[in-house]
C-alpha positions as CSV (number, residue, x, y, z in Angstrom):
1,X,180.3,56.2,158.3
2,X,177.8,58.6,156.8
3,X,174.1,58.6,157.6
4,X,173.3,57.8,154.0
5,X,175.5,54.7,154.0
6,X,173.8,53.6,157.2
7,X,170.4,53.9,155.6
8,X,171.4,51.9,152.6
9,X,172.9,49.1,154.9
10,X,169.6,49.0,156.8
11,X,167.5,48.7,153.7
12,X,169.7,45.9,152.4
13,X,169.6,44.0,155.7
14,X,165.7,44.4,155.7
15,X,165.5,43.0,152.2
16,X,167.7,39.9,153.1
17,X,165.6,39.2,156.1
18,X,162.3,39.5,154.1
19,X,163.7,37.0,151.5
20,X,164.6,34.5,154.2
21,X,161.1,34.7,155.6
22,X,159.5,34.1,152.2
23,X,161.7,31.0,151.6
24,X,160.8,29.6,155.0
25,X,157.0,30.1,154.2
26,X,157.5,28.4,150.9
27,X,159.1,25.3,152.4
28,X,156.3,25.1,154.9
29,X,153.7,25.2,152.2
30,X,155.5,22.4,150.3
31,X,155.3,20.1,153.3
32,X,151.5,20.7,153.8
33,X,148.8,18.5,152.4
34,X,147.6,20.6,149.4
35,X,144.6,18.5,148.5
36,X,142.4,19.9,145.6
37,X,145.4,21.6,143.9
38,X,146.7,20.3,140.6
39,X,149.9,21.9,139.3
40,X,149.7,22.8,135.7
41,X,153.0,24.7,135.4
42,X,156.1,24.9,137.5
43,X,156.1,27.6,140.0
44,X,158.3,30.6,139.0
45,X,160.3,33.1,140.8
46,X,160.9,36.7,139.8
47,X,163.0,39.2,141.5
48,X,161.9,42.9,141.2
49,X,163.6,45.7,142.9
50,X,165.1,43.5,145.6
51,X,161.8,41.7,146.4
52,X,161.0,38.0,145.8
53,X,157.5,37.6,144.2
54,X,155.7,34.2,143.8
55,X,153.3,33.8,140.9
56,X,150.6,31.2,140.9
57,X,148.4,29.9,138.1
58,X,144.8,31.0,138.1
59,X,143.8,27.6,139.5
60,X,146.3,27.8,142.4
61,X,145.3,29.2,145.7
62,X,147.2,30.7,148.5
63,X,144.9,32.0,151.1
64,X,147.6,33.3,153.3
65,X,149.8,35.3,151.0
66,X,149.2,37.3,147.8
67,X,152.4,39.3,147.1
68,X,151.3,40.4,143.5
69,X,148.1,42.0,144.6
70,X,149.8,44.1,147.2
71,X,152.3,45.4,144.6
72,X,149.5,46.4,142.2
73,X,147.6,48.2,145.0
74,X,150.7,50.1,145.9
75,X,151.4,51.1,142.4
76,X,147.8,52.2,141.8
77,X,147.9,54.3,145.0
78,X,151.0,56.0,143.8
79,X,149.5,56.7,140.3
80,X,146.3,58.2,141.8
81,X,148.2,60.5,144.0
82,X,150.3,61.7,141.1
83,X,147.1,62.4,139.0
84,X,145.4,64.4,141.8
85,X,148.5,66.5,142.3
86,X,148.8,67.2,138.6
87,X,145.1,68.1,138.3
88,X,145.3,70.4,141.2
89,X,148.4,72.1,139.8
90,X,146.7,72.6,136.4
91,X,143.5,73.9,138.1
92,X,145.6,76.3,140.1
93,X,147.3,77.6,137.0
94,X,144.0,78.0,135.1
95,X,142.4,79.8,138.0
96,X,145.3,82.2,138.1
97,X,145.0,82.8,134.4
98,X,141.2,83.2,134.6
99,X,141.4,85.7,137.5
100,X,144.1,87.5,135.8
101,X,142.1,88.1,132.7
102,X,139.0,88.9,134.7
103,X,141.0,91.7,136.3
104,X,142.3,92.8,132.9
105,X,138.9,92.9,131.3
106,X,137.6,95.1,134.1
107,X,139.4,98.0,132.3
108,X,139.8,96.6,128.7
109,X,137.4,95.5,126.0
110,X,136.7,91.8,125.4
111,X,138.7,90.0,122.7
112,X,136.8,90.3,119.4
113,X,135.2,93.6,120.3
114,X,134.4,95.7,117.2
115,X,133.1,99.2,117.7
116,X,131.7,101.0,114.6
117,X,133.6,98.6,112.3
118,X,136.9,99.2,114.2
119,X,138.6,96.3,116.1
120,X,139.3,97.3,119.7
121,X,139.6,93.9,121.3
122,X,141.9,94.0,124.4
123,X,142.1,97.8,124.3
124,X,141.4,100.3,127.0
125,X,139.0,103.2,126.7
126,X,141.9,105.6,126.8
127,X,143.6,103.7,123.9
128,X,140.4,103.8,121.9
129,X,139.9,107.5,122.5
130,X,143.4,108.2,121.3
131,X,142.7,106.1,118.2
132,X,139.5,108.1,117.5
133,X,141.3,111.4,117.9
134,X,143.9,110.3,115.3
135,X,141.2,109.0,113.0
136,X,139.3,112.3,113.2
137,X,142.3,114.3,112.0
138,X,142.4,112.7,108.6
139,X,138.8,111.3,108.4
140,X,137.0,110.9,105.1
141,X,133.7,109.2,104.4
142,X,133.7,107.2,101.1
143,X,130.3,106.9,99.3
144,X,130.1,103.7,97.2
145,X,127.6,104.3,94.4
146,X,125.5,101.6,92.7
147,X,127.6,101.9,89.5
148,X,130.8,101.0,91.4
149,X,132.2,104.6,91.4
150,X,133.0,106.4,94.7
151,X,132.7,109.9,96.1
152,X,134.1,111.3,99.3
153,X,133.2,113.7,102.0
154,X,136.2,115.1,103.9
155,X,135.9,115.5,107.7
156,X,137.8,118.8,107.6
157,X,135.3,120.2,105.0
158,X,132.5,119.9,107.5
159,X,134.5,120.9,110.6
160,X,134.4,117.4,112.1
161,X,135.5,117.3,115.7
162,X,135.7,114.7,118.5
163,X,133.9,115.3,121.8
164,X,134.6,112.4,124.2
165,X,131.5,111.2,125.9
166,X,130.6,108.2,128.1
167,X,129.5,105.8,125.3
168,X,132.8,103.8,125.4
169,X,132.5,103.6,129.2
170,X,129.0,102.2,128.8
171,X,130.2,99.5,126.5
172,X,133.0,98.6,128.9
173,X,130.6,98.5,131.9
174,X,128.2,96.3,130.0
175,X,130.9,93.6,130.0
176,X,131.0,91.1,132.9
177,X,134.7,90.6,133.4
178,X,134.2,87.2,134.8
179,X,132.5,86.0,131.6
180,X,135.5,86.9,129.4
181,X,136.0,83.3,128.1
182,X,132.9,83.7,125.9
183,X,134.7,86.4,123.9
184,X,137.0,83.6,122.7
185,X,134.0,82.1,120.8
186,X,131.7,85.0,120.2
187,X,132.5,88.5,118.8
188,X,131.1,91.6,120.4
189,X,130.1,94.0,117.6
190,X,128.8,97.4,118.7
191,X,127.5,100.5,116.9
192,X,127.6,103.6,119.1
193,X,127.7,107.3,118.7
194,X,131.2,108.3,119.2
195,X,130.5,111.9,120.2
196,X,131.5,114.0,117.2
197,X,130.3,117.4,116.0
198,X,130.2,118.9,112.6
199,X,128.6,121.8,110.7
200,X,125.3,120.5,109.3
201,X,125.0,123.3,106.8
202,X,128.4,122.5,105.4
203,X,127.5,118.9,105.3
204,X,124.3,119.7,103.4
205,X,126.3,121.8,100.9
206,X,128.8,118.9,100.4
207,X,125.9,116.5,99.8
208,X,124.3,118.8,97.2
209,X,127.5,118.9,95.2
210,X,127.8,115.1,94.9
211,X,127.7,113.9,91.3
212,X,125.1,111.3,92.2
213,X,122.9,114.0,93.6
214,X,123.4,116.5,90.8
215,X,122.4,113.9,88.1
216,X,119.7,115.5,86.0
217,X,118.6,112.3,84.3
218,X,118.5,109.6,86.8
219,X,117.1,106.1,86.2
220,X,113.9,105.9,88.2
221,X,113.1,102.7,90.2
222,X,110.1,100.8,89.0
223,X,108.2,98.2,91.1
224,X,107.7,94.7,89.9
225,X,104.2,94.4,88.4
226,X,101.9,91.9,86.7
227,X,101.8,92.1,82.9
228,X,99.7,90.3,80.3
229,X,101.8,88.1,78.0
230,X,99.0,87.2,75.6
231,X,97.9,84.2,77.6
232,X,98.1,85.1,81.3
233,X,99.5,87.7,83.7
234,X,103.1,87.2,84.8
235,X,105.4,89.2,87.0
236,X,107.6,91.8,85.4
237,X,110.8,92.2,87.4
238,X,111.4,95.4,89.4
239,X,114.0,98.0,88.2
240,X,116.5,99.6,90.6
241,X,117.3,103.1,89.6
242,X,120.0,105.6,90.6
243,X,117.8,108.5,91.7
244,X,119.2,109.6,95.0
245,X,116.8,110.0,97.9
246,X,118.6,113.0,99.4
247,X,116.7,112.8,102.7
248,X,117.7,109.2,103.2
249,X,121.3,109.8,102.1
250,X,121.7,112.7,104.5
251,X,120.4,110.5,107.4
252,X,122.7,107.6,106.5
253,X,125.7,109.9,106.2
254,X,124.9,111.5,109.6
255,X,124.7,108.0,111.2
256,X,128.1,107.0,109.7
257,X,129.6,110.3,110.9
258,X,128.4,109.7,114.4
259,X,130.0,106.3,114.3
260,X,133.1,107.4,112.4
261,X,132.4,104.7,109.8
262,X,134.5,105.1,106.8
263,X,132.3,103.8,104.0
264,X,128.7,104.0,102.9
265,X,127.3,101.5,100.5
266,X,124.6,103.8,99.0
267,X,122.5,100.8,97.6
268,X,122.6,98.7,100.8
269,X,121.9,101.7,103.0
270,X,118.8,102.6,100.8
271,X,120.2,106.0,99.7
272,X,118.4,105.6,96.4
273,X,114.7,105.6,95.8
274,X,113.8,101.9,95.7
275,X,111.0,100.0,94.1
276,X,108.1,99.7,96.5
277,X,107.5,96.1,95.4
278,X,109.8,93.4,94.2
279,X,109.0,90.2,92.3
280,X,108.4,88.0,95.3
281,X,106.4,90.6,97.3
282,X,103.3,89.0,98.5
283,X,101.2,92.0,97.2
284,X,102.6,91.5,93.7
285,X,102.0,87.7,93.7
286,X,98.4,88.2,95.1
287,X,97.7,90.8,92.4
288,X,98.9,88.5,89.7
289,X,96.7,85.7,91.0
290,X,93.7,88.0,91.2
291,X,94.3,89.2,87.6
292,X,94.5,85.7,86.3
293,X,91.2,84.9,88.1
294,X,89.6,87.8,86.3
295,X,90.7,86.3,82.9
296,X,88.6,83.2,83.6
297,X,85.4,85.4,83.5
298,X,83.2,85.3,80.4
299,X,80.2,87.5,80.1
300,X,77.7,87.0,77.3
301,X,75.2,89.7,76.8
302,X,71.8,88.5,75.7
303,X,70.1,90.9,73.2
304,X,67.6,88.4,71.9
305,X,68.3,87.2,69.3
306,X,71.7,88.9,69.3
307,X,74.6,88.4,71.7
308,X,77.8,90.2,72.6
309,X,80.7,88.5,74.4
310,X,83.3,89.8,76.8
311,X,86.2,87.4,77.1
312,X,89.9,87.3,78.0
313,X,91.0,89.5,75.2
314,X,88.9,92.4,76.3
315,X,89.3,91.8,80.0
316,X,93.1,91.9,79.8
317,X,93.0,95.3,78.2
318,X,90.8,96.7,81.0
319,X,92.7,95.4,84.0
320,X,95.5,97.2,85.8
321,X,96.9,97.4,89.4
322,X,97.2,100.6,91.4
323,X,100.2,101.8,93.3
324,X,99.2,99.5,96.2
325,X,98.9,96.4,94.0
326,X,95.1,96.5,94.2
327,X,93.4,95.2,91.1
328,X,91.6,98.0,89.3
329,X,89.9,98.7,86.0
330,X,90.7,101.2,83.4
331,X,87.4,102.8,83.9
332,X,87.5,104.9,80.8
333,X,88.0,101.8,78.5
334,X,85.3,99.7,80.2
335,X,82.8,102.5,80.1
336,X,83.6,103.2,76.5
337,X,82.7,99.5,75.7
338,X,79.4,99.8,77.6
339,X,78.6,103.1,75.8
340,X,79.3,101.3,72.5
341,X,76.7,98.6,73.5
342,X,74.2,101.3,74.4
343,X,74.8,103.1,71.1
344,X,74.1,99.9,69.3
345,X,71.1,98.6,71.2
346,X,69.5,101.6,72.9
347,X,66.2,102.8,71.3
348,X,64.8,105.1,73.9
349,X,64.5,108.6,72.7
350,X,65.6,107.7,69.2
351,X,63.4,108.5,66.1
352,X,61.6,105.4,64.7
353,X,60.0,104.6,61.5
354,X,56.4,103.6,62.0
355,X,53.8,102.2,59.7
356,X,50.4,103.6,60.9
357,X,47.1,101.9,61.1
358,X,46.2,103.6,57.8
359,X,49.3,102.3,56.1
360,X,51.4,105.5,56.1
361,X,55.0,105.4,57.1
362,X,55.9,108.2,59.5
363,X,58.9,109.1,61.7
364,X,58.1,109.2,65.3
365,X,60.3,111.4,67.4
366,X,60.7,111.9,71.2
367,X,59.3,109.9,74.0
368,X,61.0,107.7,76.6
369,X,59.9,104.3,75.4
370,X,62.6,101.8,74.3
371,X,65.7,100.0,75.4
372,X,68.0,102.0,77.6
373,X,71.1,100.5,79.3
374,X,71.9,101.8,82.7
375,X,75.5,102.4,81.9
376,X,76.7,103.1,85.5
377,X,74.8,100.2,86.8
378,X,76.2,97.9,84.1
379,X,79.8,99.1,84.8
380,X,79.3,98.0,88.4
381,X,77.8,94.7,87.5
382,X,80.3,93.9,84.7
383,X,83.4,94.7,86.9
384,X,81.9,92.6,89.7
385,X,81.4,89.6,87.4
386,X,85.0,90.0,86.1
387,X,86.5,90.2,89.6
388,X,84.6,87.1,90.6
389,X,85.7,85.2,87.5
390,X,82.0,84.6,86.6
391,X,81.0,82.9,83.3
392,X,77.4,84.1,82.7
393,X,74.9,84.8,80.0
394,X,72.6,87.7,81.0
395,X,70.9,90.9,80.0
396,X,72.7,94.2,80.7
397,X,71.4,96.4,83.5
398,X,68.6,98.5,82.0
399,X,67.0,101.8,83.0
400,X,64.1,101.0,80.6
401,X,63.1,98.0,78.6
402,X,61.2,97.5,75.4
403,X,59.6,94.4,73.8
404,X,62.0,93.4,71.1
405,X,65.5,94.1,69.7
406,X,64.2,93.2,66.2
407,X,62.2,95.5,64.0
408,X,60.0,97.9,65.9
409,X,61.0,97.6,69.5
410,X,57.4,98.0,70.7
411,X,56.3,94.7,69.1
412,X,52.8,94.1,67.9
413,X,50.8,95.0,71.0
414,X,50.4,98.8,71.4
415,X,48.1,101.8,71.3
416,X,48.4,104.2,68.4
417,X,47.2,107.8,68.5
418,X,47.1,109.9,65.3
419,X,47.3,113.5,66.4
420,X,46.4,114.7,62.9
421,X,43.3,112.6,62.3
422,X,42.3,112.6,65.9
423,X,41.8,108.8,66.0
424,X,43.3,106.0,68.1
425,X,43.7,102.2,67.7
426,X,44.7,99.4,69.9
427,X,46.4,96.3,68.5
428,X,47.0,93.1,70.4
429,X,49.5,90.6,68.9
430,X,49.1,92.4,65.6
431,X,45.3,92.3,65.6
432,X,43.1,95.4,65.8
433,X,41.0,95.1,69.0
434,X,39.4,98.5,69.0
435,X,39.5,102.0,67.7
436,X,37.9,105.3,68.6
437,X,37.7,109.0,67.7
438,X,39.4,111.2,70.3
439,X,40.0,114.7,71.4
440,X,43.6,115.6,72.2
441,X,45.3,118.7,73.7
442,X,44.4,122.2,72.5
443,X,47.4,123.6,70.6
444,X,46.4,127.3,70.9
445,X,46.7,127.3,74.7
446,X,50.0,125.5,74.7
447,X,48.5,122.1,75.7
448,X,49.0,120.2,72.5
449,X,49.6,116.5,73.1
450,X,53.2,115.8,72.4
451,X,54.2,113.1,69.8
452,X,56.5,110.3,70.8
453,X,56.6,106.7,72.0
454,X,55.7,106.1,75.6
455,X,54.4,103.3,77.9
456,X,51.4,103.1,80.1
457,X,52.5,103.9,83.6
458,X,49.5,102.3,85.4
459,X,45.7,102.0,85.1
460,X,43.2,103.3,87.8
461,X,39.5,103.3,88.2
462,X,37.8,106.3,89.7
463,X,40.4,109.0,89.7
464,X,40.3,112.8,90.0
465,X,42.4,114.8,87.5
466,X,43.8,118.0,89.0
467,X,45.4,120.9,87.3
468,X,48.1,123.2,88.6
469,X,47.5,125.4,91.7
470,X,46.4,128.9,90.8
471,X,47.5,132.1,92.7
472,X,44.3,132.0,94.7
473,X,45.2,128.5,96.0
474,X,42.6,126.7,94.0
475,X,43.3,124.1,91.3
476,X,43.0,125.0,87.7
477,X,40.6,122.1,87.4
478,X,39.5,119.1,89.3
479,X,37.8,116.5,87.1
480,X,36.6,113.1,88.2
481,X,36.9,110.2,85.7
482,X,36.1,106.6,85.8
483,X,38.9,105.2,83.7
484,X,42.4,106.7,84.1
485,X,45.4,105.4,82.0
486,X,48.4,107.8,82.1
487,X,51.4,107.2,79.8
488,X,53.4,110.5,79.7
489,X,53.5,112.0,83.2
490,X,50.1,113.7,83.7
491,X,49.0,112.9,80.2
492,X,46.9,109.8,79.6
493,X,43.7,108.2,78.2
494,X,40.4,108.8,80.1
495,X,36.7,109.0,79.6
496,X,35.4,112.6,78.9
497,X,31.6,112.7,79.3
498,X,31.7,116.5,79.0
499,X,32.7,116.3,75.3
500,X,29.7,116.4,73.0
501,X,31.7,115.0,70.1
502,X,35.0,113.4,69.2
503,X,37.4,113.5,66.3
504,X,37.7,116.0,63.4
505,X,38.9,119.4,64.4
506,X,37.2,119.6,67.8
507,X,40.6,119.5,69.6
508,X,41.4,122.9,68.1
509,X,38.5,124.6,69.9
510,X,37.6,122.2,72.7
511,X,40.9,120.4,73.2
512,X,42.1,119.1,76.5
513,X,45.1,120.0,78.7
514,X,47.1,117.4,76.9
515,X,45.2,114.2,77.7
516,X,43.5,111.9,75.1
517,X,39.7,112.3,75.7
518,X,37.6,109.3,74.8
519,X,33.9,108.4,74.7
520,X,32.9,106.6,78.0
521,X,32.3,103.2,76.4
522,X,35.5,103.3,74.4
523,X,37.6,104.4,77.5
524,X,36.0,101.5,79.4
525,X,36.9,99.1,76.5
526,X,40.5,100.3,76.3
527,X,40.9,100.1,80.1
528,X,40.2,96.3,79.7
529,X,43.2,96.0,77.3
530,X,45.9,98.3,78.7
531,X,48.3,97.4,81.4
532,X,51.5,99.0,82.8
533,X,54.2,98.8,80.2
534,X,52.0,98.8,77.1
535,X,53.6,101.0,74.4
536,X,51.7,104.1,73.3
537,X,52.7,105.7,70.0
538,X,51.6,109.3,69.3
539,X,52.3,110.7,65.9
540,X,51.2,113.3,63.3
């Protein structure tokens, strides 16, 4: 009998013996006093794989024997061992695969590696270099223009050659071969200098012959800018032209040649001159807001009783932005407006029609008295008000002021000097307060008192009037007076006790150096009326 047959016989004998033992234990249990147990179902027997198993209800108890629990524990143990073995086997396979690829990527590029727009995943440096050499032989660079047309630069036309360097090795060494799994989820995109040479003069010649470069009438790019639409400033969209920036284009082409890229998008690579600012540039938006703030300004000039108004209509014509989007003014236009105001309201230096104390109407020329706008000062003030968005009513900036913008600008309080009759009058609020004969400058010596309208500069008691310095170092004259009232530089009213008479033709022989000589008491009386700013009208 074979060993196998013997084993089977032994197993069968062991099973029979175990069944007999179980039957004996069951009979013994049936004869015991099982108090506390209440049978709900009949006990059942099941035979499984040659074993007899007794099943009890959940309320039944058998403290000495639990054949079902043992079977489950045995099956669970077998299942756990199988799972562990399977897991270890899978881990072993994965480890072998992982280490295999780690070794592979020590000399090959990661999956998903793209170099200069060429896919070289899983390739070696040698393979990539061979690909590059083949690419060089028939290389051409395509230039994609903004109008959709293309132009080409042939590698052979510029003597393009490949000179292997260590850039590819650097990329390979930068990889950690043990981190190769990440390449399954993330691409590795590189831009490197391949190591090519070419004739730069030939390249420059090729670029100069491009149709896009030779275009004699290109559309120029224009920045977005604020424009007035009749109500407010809005942003006018930028314009992208097709004027080639040769310097930028050359740089872009050289970069693409170094990487052996095959296409240049001229617009995306900024080979054209581009607008400095676009619609959403913060500088443009800020400029627009600043301009609209200016439109809120309203300046009302007060020329009592007249007014002149500067509002949105005028302001919008004067505003602009410079190349850096700074708000600026069209200076010429603003100053032209101010000059127009001055022409209308200035009276200083202009001839005036004057009704004399004797009832004659004369024309008075010259003199500095009158309204005179400070045009430079007003330009500064006006533009400041506009930039701040001010709404104000004010006078313009003046160099000189007069009394009124109506009728005679000197009003009805003034001193009058008749150079022909050698007489003077002083009127206060239209009422004659005093008059006096006078002696004015001597014409024959060139000291005639000039006609014109002036204002009293100041008044002073106890002054010394001094003439010009002579070659010997002395003054032409030094004359003390008690009442000094200048109105035209060194010319003014004063007492002249040395004059024996006044009026008539005395000025022709005993005239002054230009001043208006008065009797002492009359000079004293006039001193009590005059003050700085009082108009003085000298006429013939």
